[in-house]
C-alpha positions in Angstrom: 0.0 0.0 0.0 1.6 3.3 -1.1 0.0 6.3 0.6 2.5 9.2 -0.2 2.7 10.8 3.3 2.5 7.6 5.3 4.7 5.3 3.1 8.3 4.6 4.0 10.4 2.1 2.3 12.4 1.3 5.4 9.4 -0.4 7.0 9.0 -3.1 4.4 6.3 -1.2 2.6 3.9 -1.2 5.7 2.3 2.2 5.4 0.8 2.0 8.9 4.1 1.2 10.8 3.8 2.5 14.4 7.5 3.1 15.2 8.1 5.7 17.9 10.3 8.1 15.7 7.8 8.4 12.8 6.3 11.8 12.1 3.5 12.3 9.6 2.5 15.6 8.1 -0.8 15.8 6.3 -0.6 19.0 4.2 -3.7 20.0 2.2 -5.2 22.8 0.1 -8.9 23.2 0.1 -10.8 26.0 -1.7 -14.3 24.8 -0.7 -13.8 22.6 2.4 -14.1 19.1 1.1 -10.4 18.4 1.0 -10.0 19.9 4.5 -12.6 17.5 5.9 -10.8 14.5 4.2 -7.4 15.8 5.4 -8.6 16.0 9.0 -9.9 12.4 8.9 -6.6 11.2 7.4 -4.5 13.1 10.0 -6.6 11.6 12.8 -6.4 8.1 11.4 -2.6 8.1 11.1 -1.8 10.3 14.1 -0.4 13.0 11.8 0.0 16.7 12.1 -2.4 18.8 10.0 -1.1 21.7 7.9 -3.3 23.9 5.7 -1.7 25.4 2.6 -3.2 28.8 1.9 -2.8 31.1 -1.1 -0.7 34.2 -0.6 -3.6 36.2 -2.2 -7.2 35.1 -1.5 -9.1 33.6 -4.4 -12.0 35.5 -5.9 -15.5 34.1 -5.4 -15.5 32.8 -9.0 -12.4 30.7 -8.4 -13.4 29.4 -4.9 -17.0 28.4 -6.1 -15.8 26.8 -9.3 -17.8 29.2 -11.5 -14.9 30.3 -13.7 -16.1 30.6 -17.3 -14.6 27.9 -19.6 -12.3 28.9 -22.4 -13.8 28.8 -25.9 
């Protein structure tokens, strides 16, 4: 099982290895909140630290709601 943040080759491929010196960071970006909810669940399940990635400049409502006009 290869789950990016939780995977470490040194543990024989066991993504859920519970060694004492393991640190897991669950970094996420969520414009509308769905990814944030999923990231919180993952962080809780693996005992990880949650980190929100935020844009330097806030998105406009059109971007955050997904209502950007499509290119012709």
